[in-house]
C-alpha positions as CSV (number, residue, x, y, z in Angstrom):
1,M,91.1,176.3,162.7
2,K,92.2,179.1,160.4
3,N,89.0,178.8,158.3
4,Q,86.9,178.9,161.5
5,T,88.7,182.1,162.7
6,L,88.2,183.6,159.3
7,K,84.5,182.8,159.4
8,I,84.1,184.4,162.9
9,F,86.0,187.5,161.6
10,L,83.8,187.9,158.6
11,V,80.6,187.5,160.7
12,L,81.9,190.2,163.1
13,I,82.7,192.5,160.2
14,S,79.2,191.9,158.7
15,F,77.6,192.6,162.1
16,I,79.5,195.9,162.5
17,L,78.7,197.0,158.9
18,F,75.0,196.1,159.4
19,N,74.8,198.1,162.6
20,C,76.7,201.1,161.1
21,N,74.3,201.0,158.1
22,N,71.3,200.8,160.4
23,N,72.6,203.8,162.4
24,Q,73.1,205.8,159.3
25,K,69.6,205.0,158.1
26,K,68.3,206.1,161.6
27,E,70.3,209.3,161.4
28,V,69.0,210.0,157.8
29,K,65.4,209.2,158.9
30,T,65.8,211.6,161.9
31,Q,67.1,214.4,159.7
32,T,64.3,213.7,157.2
33,D,61.8,214.1,160.0
34,K,62.9,217.6,160.6
35,P,61.2,220.2,158.6
36,N,62.9,222.7,156.3
37,I,62.4,226.3,157.4
38,I,62.4,229.5,155.3
39,L,62.4,232.8,157.2
40,F,61.7,235.6,154.7
41,V,62.3,239.0,156.2
42,S,61.5,242.2,154.3
43,D,63.0,245.6,155.2
44,D,60.6,248.3,156.5
45,H,57.3,246.7,155.4
46,G,54.3,247.7,157.5
47,L,50.8,246.2,157.9
48,D,49.5,249.0,155.7
49,A,50.7,247.5,152.4
50,L,49.5,243.9,152.0
51,G,46.4,242.6,150.3
52,A,46.0,239.9,152.9
53,Y,45.8,242.6,155.6
54,G,43.1,244.5,153.9
55,N,44.8,246.8,151.3
56,P,42.7,246.5,148.1
57,V,45.2,248.6,146.0
58,I,48.5,246.9,146.4
59,K,49.3,243.8,144.3
60,T,50.8,241.1,146.5
61,P,49.2,237.9,145.1
62,N,51.9,235.5,146.2
63,L,52.0,236.7,149.8
64,D,48.2,236.8,149.8
65,K,48.3,233.1,148.7
66,L,50.6,232.3,151.6
67,A,48.0,233.8,154.0
68,A,45.2,231.8,152.3
69,E,47.2,228.6,152.8
70,G,48.4,229.3,156.3
71,T,48.0,231.6,159.3
72,K,47.9,235.4,159.4
73,F,48.8,237.1,162.8
74,T,47.1,240.4,163.4
75,N,49.0,241.3,166.6
76,A,52.6,240.6,165.8
77,Y,55.2,243.0,167.0
78,C,58.9,243.6,166.6
79,T,60.7,244.8,169.7
80,S,62.5,247.7,168.1
81,A,61.6,249.6,165.0
82,S,65.1,249.7,163.7
83,C,66.7,247.3,161.3
84,A,69.8,246.0,163.1
85,A,68.3,246.1,166.6
86,S,65.3,244.2,165.4
87,R,67.2,241.6,163.5
88,S,69.4,240.8,166.5
89,V,66.2,239.9,168.4
90,I,64.8,237.8,165.6
91,L,68.0,235.7,165.5
92,S,68.7,235.6,169.3
93,G,65.4,235.4,171.1
94,Q,66.7,238.2,173.5
95,F,66.0,241.9,173.8
96,G,68.7,244.1,172.3
97,H,69.2,246.0,175.6
98,A,70.4,242.7,177.1
99,T,72.7,241.6,174.3
100,G,74.5,244.9,173.5
101,S,72.6,245.2,170.2
102,Y,71.4,248.8,170.9
103,G,71.3,250.0,167.3
104,H,73.0,249.9,163.9
105,V,76.1,247.7,163.4
106,H,77.5,249.3,160.3
107,D,79.9,252.2,159.9
108,Y,80.6,254.4,162.9
109,H,77.4,253.2,164.7
110,H,79.2,249.9,165.6
111,F,76.8,248.3,168.0
112,S,77.5,244.6,168.4
113,T,76.0,241.6,170.1
114,Y,77.9,240.0,173.1
115,D,80.0,237.1,171.9
116,N,78.4,234.6,174.4
117,V,75.0,234.8,172.8
118,K,73.7,231.6,171.2
119,S,71.9,232.5,168.0
120,L,69.3,230.6,166.0
121,P,71.5,229.6,163.0
122,V,74.3,228.3,165.3
123,L,71.8,226.2,167.3
124,L,70.2,224.9,164.1
125,E,73.6,224.0,162.7
126,K,74.4,222.0,165.8
127,A,71.2,220.1,165.3
128,G,72.2,219.0,161.8
129,Y,70.7,221.8,159.7
130,E,72.2,223.4,156.6
131,T,72.0,227.1,157.4
132,A,72.1,229.6,154.6
133,R,71.5,233.3,154.3
134,I,71.0,235.7,151.5
135,G,70.5,239.5,151.3
136,K,70.5,241.9,154.2
137,Y,72.6,240.7,157.2
138,H,73.0,243.8,159.5
139,V,74.0,241.9,162.6
140,A,77.4,241.4,164.3
141,P,79.7,239.7,165.1
142,E,79.7,237.0,162.4
143,K,80.8,234.3,164.9
144,V,77.6,234.8,166.9
145,Y,75.3,234.9,163.8
146,H,77.2,232.3,161.8
147,F,75.6,230.6,158.8
148,N,77.2,227.7,156.9
149,T,76.5,229.2,153.5
150,V,76.4,232.9,152.4
151,L,74.7,233.4,149.1
152,K,75.1,236.4,146.8
153,A,72.5,238.3,144.8
154,D,71.1,241.8,144.4
155,P,69.1,242.3,147.5
156,R,66.7,244.6,145.6
157,N,66.0,241.8,143.1
158,T,64.1,239.0,144.9
159,V,63.8,237.0,141.8
160,E,67.5,236.9,141.4
161,M,67.8,236.1,145.2
162,A,65.4,233.2,144.7
163,E,67.4,231.8,141.8
164,A,70.6,232.0,143.9
165,S,69.0,229.9,146.6
166,A,68.3,226.9,144.4
167,G,71.2,224.9,145.8
168,V,70.0,225.3,149.4
169,L,66.4,224.1,148.4
170,K,68.0,220.9,147.1
171,S,70.1,220.3,150.1
172,D,70.3,216.7,151.3
173,K,70.1,218.0,154.9
174,P,67.2,219.8,156.4
175,F,67.8,223.5,155.7
176,F,67.2,226.9,157.3
177,L,67.1,229.6,154.7
178,Y,67.3,233.2,156.0
179,F,66.1,235.2,153.1
180,C,66.3,239.0,153.6
181,T,65.5,241.7,151.0
182,D,66.6,245.3,150.9
183,D,63.1,246.2,149.8
184,P,61.1,248.2,150.6
185,H,63.7,250.3,152.5
186,R,64.3,253.8,151.2
187,G,66.9,254.0,148.4
188,N,69.8,256.3,147.8
189,P,70.1,259.2,147.6
190,F,68.4,259.7,150.9
191,T,68.5,263.5,150.5
192,P,66.7,264.2,147.2
193,D,67.4,267.0,144.7
194,P,65.0,268.8,144.5
195,W,63.8,268.4,148.1
196,N,60.3,267.4,147.1
197,A,61.3,264.6,144.8
198,P,59.9,261.2,146.1
199,N,62.4,258.6,147.3
200,T,62.7,255.7,144.9
201,F,62.5,252.9,147.5
202,G,65.0,251.0,145.4
203,N,63.0,251.3,142.2
204,K,64.8,251.9,138.9
205,K,63.4,253.3,135.6
206,E,65.0,250.5,133.7
207,G,63.7,247.9,136.2
208,Y,65.3,244.7,137.3
209,K,66.1,241.5,135.4
210,D,63.2,239.1,135.2
211,V,61.0,241.4,137.3
212,N,57.8,242.9,136.0
213,Q,57.5,246.5,137.1
214,V,54.2,247.1,138.9
215,V,53.7,250.9,139.0
216,Y,51.1,252.7,141.1
217,N,49.3,256.0,140.6
218,P,49.8,258.2,143.6
219,K,46.1,259.1,143.4
220,D,45.2,255.5,144.1
221,V,47.3,254.7,147.2
222,L,45.9,254.5,150.7
223,V,47.5,257.0,153.1
224,P,47.7,255.6,156.6
225,A,46.0,257.6,159.3
226,F,49.2,258.8,160.9
227,L,50.5,260.5,157.8
228,P,49.4,263.7,156.1
229,D,47.4,263.2,152.9
230,T,49.6,265.3,150.6
231,K,51.0,265.1,147.1
232,E,54.4,264.3,148.6
233,S,53.1,261.5,150.8
234,R,51.2,259.9,148.0
235,E,54.1,260.0,145.6
236,E,56.4,258.3,148.1
237,I,53.8,255.7,149.1
238,A,53.4,254.8,145.4
239,Q,57.2,254.1,145.2
240,Y,56.9,252.1,148.4
241,Y,54.1,250.0,146.9
242,Q,56.2,249.3,143.8
243,S,59.1,248.1,145.9
244,I,56.7,245.7,147.8
245,S,55.3,244.3,144.6
246,R,58.9,243.4,143.6
247,I,59.3,241.5,146.9
248,D,56.1,239.6,146.1
249,Q,57.4,238.5,142.7
250,G,60.6,237.1,144.2
251,F,58.6,235.4,147.0
252,G,56.4,233.7,144.3
253,K,59.5,232.6,142.4
254,L,61.0,231.1,145.6
255,M,57.7,229.2,146.3
256,N,57.6,227.8,142.8
257,M,61.2,226.6,143.0
258,L,60.4,225.0,146.4
259,Q,57.4,223.2,144.9
260,E,59.6,221.9,142.0
261,T,62.0,220.3,144.5
262,G,59.2,218.2,146.0
263,K,59.9,219.6,149.5
264,A,57.0,222.0,149.9
265,K,55.1,219.5,152.1
266,N,58.0,219.5,154.5
267,T,58.9,223.2,154.5
268,I,57.6,225.8,157.0
269,V,57.5,229.3,155.4
270,I,57.5,232.4,157.6
271,Y,57.0,236.0,156.2
272,I,57.8,239.0,158.5
273,S,59.3,242.5,158.3
274,D,61.9,243.9,160.6
275,N,59.9,247.1,161.3
276,G,57.3,249.4,160.0
277,M,57.2,251.6,156.9
278,A,60.1,254.1,156.5
279,F,58.0,257.2,157.1
280,P,58.0,259.6,160.0
281,G,55.6,258.2,162.6
282,A,56.4,254.6,161.9
283,K,60.0,253.4,161.6
284,T,62.2,254.3,164.7
285,T,59.1,254.9,166.8
286,V,57.3,252.5,169.2
287,H,53.9,253.6,168.1
288,E,51.8,251.0,166.4
289,P,52.8,251.8,162.7
290,G,56.5,251.2,163.7
291,I,56.2,247.9,165.6
292,K,53.0,246.2,164.6
293,L,53.9,244.1,161.6
294,P,52.8,241.4,159.2
295,C,53.5,237.8,160.2
296,I,52.3,235.0,157.9
297,I,53.2,231.4,158.6
298,K,52.5,228.3,156.5
299,D,53.3,225.1,158.2
300,P,52.3,222.1,156.0
301,T,52.2,219.8,159.1
302,K,49.3,221.8,160.5
303,S,45.8,221.7,159.2
304,A,45.2,225.5,159.4
305,K,44.4,227.2,156.2
306,G,43.4,230.9,155.9
307,T,43.4,231.2,159.7
308,T,43.5,234.6,161.3
309,N,45.3,234.5,164.7
310,N,44.7,237.5,167.1
311,S,47.2,236.4,169.8
312,M,49.9,238.8,170.7
313,I,53.3,237.5,169.6
314,S,56.7,239.2,169.3
315,W,59.9,238.8,167.3
316,V,61.6,237.8,170.6
317,D,59.4,234.7,170.4
318,L,60.7,233.7,166.9
319,T,63.9,231.9,167.9
320,P,62.2,229.5,170.5
321,T,59.3,229.0,168.1
322,I,61.5,228.0,165.2
323,L,63.6,225.7,167.4
324,D,60.3,224.1,168.4
325,M,59.3,223.7,164.8
326,A,62.7,222.1,164.0
327,K,62.3,219.7,167.0
328,V,65.5,221.0,168.6
329,S,65.6,220.9,172.3
330,Y,66.7,224.1,174.1
331,N,66.8,225.7,177.5
332,K,63.8,228.0,177.8
333,D,65.6,230.2,180.3
334,E,68.1,231.2,177.7
335,F,65.5,233.2,175.8
336,H,63.3,236.2,176.7
337,G,60.6,235.0,174.3
338,K,58.4,231.9,174.3
339,S,57.4,229.5,171.6
340,F,54.0,230.1,169.9
341,N,54.3,227.0,167.7
342,N,51.4,225.2,169.4
343,I,49.0,228.1,169.0
344,I,49.4,228.8,165.3
345,E,46.2,227.2,164.4
346,K,44.1,229.0,167.1
347,E,42.5,232.4,166.9
348,D,43.0,233.7,170.4
349,V,45.0,232.4,173.3
350,E,44.6,233.7,176.9
351,N,48.3,233.7,177.8
352,F,49.4,235.5,174.6
353,N,47.9,238.9,175.5
354,E,51.0,240.9,176.4
355,I,54.1,242.1,174.5
356,Y,57.1,244.3,175.3
357,A,59.2,246.6,173.2
358,S,62.6,248.1,173.7
359,H,64.2,250.8,171.5
360,T,67.4,252.6,172.4
361,F,69.2,253.8,169.3
362,H,68.7,253.7,165.5
363,E,71.8,255.7,164.3
364,I,74.3,256.3,167.1
365,T,73.3,260.0,167.0
366,M,69.7,259.1,167.8
367,Y,69.8,258.4,171.5
368,Y,66.2,258.2,172.7
369,P,65.5,255.1,174.8
370,M,61.9,254.0,174.9
371,R,60.3,251.0,176.7
372,V,56.9,249.6,176.0
373,V,54.4,247.2,177.5
374,R,51.1,246.3,175.8
375,S,48.8,244.3,178.0
376,K,45.4,243.5,176.3
377,N,44.0,246.8,175.1
378,Y,46.3,249.1,177.2
379,K,49.7,250.3,176.0
380,L,52.3,252.2,178.0
381,I,55.3,254.0,176.5
382,W,58.1,255.3,178.7
383,N,60.2,257.9,176.9
384,I,63.2,257.7,179.2
385,A,65.0,260.7,177.6
386,Y,61.8,262.8,177.2
387,Q,63.6,266.0,178.0
388,L,65.4,265.7,174.6
389,E,64.0,266.5,171.2
390,Y,62.9,263.4,169.5
391,P,65.7,262.5,167.0
392,F,65.1,261.8,163.4
393,A,66.7,259.1,161.2
394,S,68.6,260.9,158.5
395,D,66.6,259.5,155.7
396,L,63.2,260.2,157.4
397,W,64.2,263.8,158.1
398,A,65.1,264.3,154.4
399,A,61.9,262.6,153.2
400,S,59.7,264.8,151.1
401,T,56.7,263.6,153.1
402,W,58.2,265.3,156.2
403,Q,59.9,268.2,154.6
404,A,56.6,269.4,152.9
405,E,55.0,270.0,156.3
406,Y,58.1,271.1,158.1
407,R,59.2,273.7,155.5
408,A,55.7,275.1,155.3
409,K,55.7,275.4,159.1
410,K,52.5,273.5,159.4
411,E,51.1,272.9,162.8
412,Y,50.2,269.3,162.2
413,F,51.9,266.3,160.7
414,G,48.9,264.0,160.0
415,P,46.7,264.0,163.1
416,K,49.4,265.0,165.5
417,K,50.9,268.4,166.1
418,I,54.5,268.7,165.0
419,K,55.6,270.0,168.4
420,D,54.1,266.9,170.0
421,Y,55.9,264.7,167.6
422,L,59.3,266.4,168.4
423,F,58.7,266.8,172.2
424,R,57.1,263.9,173.9
425,P,55.9,263.4,177.5
426,E,57.6,261.0,179.9
427,F,54.7,258.5,179.8
428,E,52.2,257.8,177.1
429,L,49.2,255.6,178.0
430,Y,46.7,254.5,175.4
431,D,43.6,252.4,175.2
432,L,44.1,250.8,171.8
433,E,40.6,249.4,171.7
434,K,39.1,253.0,171.7
435,D,42.1,254.9,170.3
436,A,43.9,252.8,167.7
437,N,45.8,255.8,166.4
438,E,47.3,256.7,169.8
439,L,46.0,260.2,170.0
440,N,44.6,260.4,173.5
441,N,47.3,260.1,176.1
442,L,45.7,258.9,179.3
443,A,48.8,259.1,181.5
444,T,47.8,262.3,183.1
445,N,44.1,261.4,183.5
446,K,43.3,260.7,187.1
447,E,40.7,258.2,186.1
448,F,43.5,256.0,184.8
449,E,46.0,256.3,187.8
450,V,45.5,252.7,188.9
451,I,46.0,251.4,185.3
452,L,49.1,253.6,184.9
453,E,50.7,252.2,188.0
454,M,49.8,248.6,187.1
455,M,51.4,249.1,183.7
456,K,54.5,250.7,185.3
457,T,54.8,247.7,187.6
458,K,54.7,245.3,184.6
459,M,57.4,247.4,182.8
460,K,59.7,247.3,185.8
461,K,59.3,243.6,186.1
462,F,60.1,243.2,182.4
463,Q,63.2,245.3,182.8
464,T,64.4,243.4,185.8
465,E,63.9,240.0,184.2
466,T,65.7,241.0,181.0
467,K,68.5,242.8,182.9
468,D,67.8,246.2,181.2
469,P,70.6,248.7,182.0
470,W,68.0,251.5,181.7
471,M,66.2,250.1,184.8
472,I,68.5,252.5,186.7
473,M,66.5,255.5,185.4
474,W,63.6,254.7,187.7
475,S,65.5,255.5,190.8
476,H,69.1,256.3,189.8
477,D,70.1,253.4,192.1
478,A,73.9,253.3,191.6
479,S,74.1,249.6,192.6
480,L,72.4,248.7,189.2
481,Q,75.4,249.9,187.2
482,G,77.7,247.2,188.5
483,S,81.2,247.4,190.0
484,G,82.8,249.2,187.0
485,V,85.7,246.8,187.3
486,N,86.6,244.0,184.9
487,L,86.9,240.8,186.7
């Protein structure tokens, strides 16, 4: 009897262990089925300075290779041309005006995301991902944008950053690596001495460890159409290019390391920037050079290679898209953006022909709320505080590119008059198909009254749906400001 009981007990134990082992195998298999994801975010890199986007001067062979092996988007937009505000959108899938992320988080600026927001790294962690970040963070609070692992390296040395990420690339779990450089952001000192010295953009005479310095002759650089073609502009653009070539080397190093792990075939790689180049007329504005950015995606599970996608996508779409890629279920209503995962291999998609932008602050002293809708070829900008002088970011004001024109009391800064740069109309309406440089404002043209009203209607709908506090400025309706009482 005792022997029979013992046999039954052993059979039961074996059955339990077998089932546990099977469940573990199923769990491992499920996790293995999930792709790894690398989101590589540069700082202030515009469309103007990438070989894959048509610049024949700048040397970006590794990023160009990514485009050749994946998909290059030509109508990708951030929602705010300001570092912190843009990054909050990338990681939350919501516009900053709805989350309290109105501008910079650091020092006295102190803007911060509401603590009930569910961010991308937190959602991926719950789904079994190892989440890691390295380099520029610039969002708050930490409990909202929490990563399992925080890696340390010089954010100006992307080769060093890549090497510091080795452990994450070898993770037993599927991983999400948020890789954020400080390049090509302007470098200290922001106020040069003498005033006409070009900013370094983080470059150093002695260079960086294990990085080959790629130096550019100012005579060779391409000056974007919105900038003045001057000695000062060219000298600063040459420094900007050098900083980008450093990014490219670190990106190449990271891709080589990924290949060595054997995980490249199951790793989605995304390259974007937070906003446009750090020059007046781009960064902190909602004109095209500030918000229209590079976006290159290589997804080994897709057959697309060297594809150019002209669909309009936005950084507010990134969180739902990455969750889709990671096969993580989510409530679509919790995000303002929508996944574009299923259109990556296509060239044009009918329902991806509209984007919105929302800029309120950069530095706390730079109050100048702007809202944008682009629908097909038309773009409407609402300068809500148009009565104010347009505020400058401190580093852009001190830039030799700006100071050369301002000190000389020039009438123009590039193709625009300086007075028009500093004092803007309430509404700006452009036909980007005919006016890519946004020089001909159609808002006061009677022939475009119907289009202007149509675009205003779209903007109001967008503000209502995203609970934009600045909606009140259309009618000064006091009911929109809430009760004023904490409940």
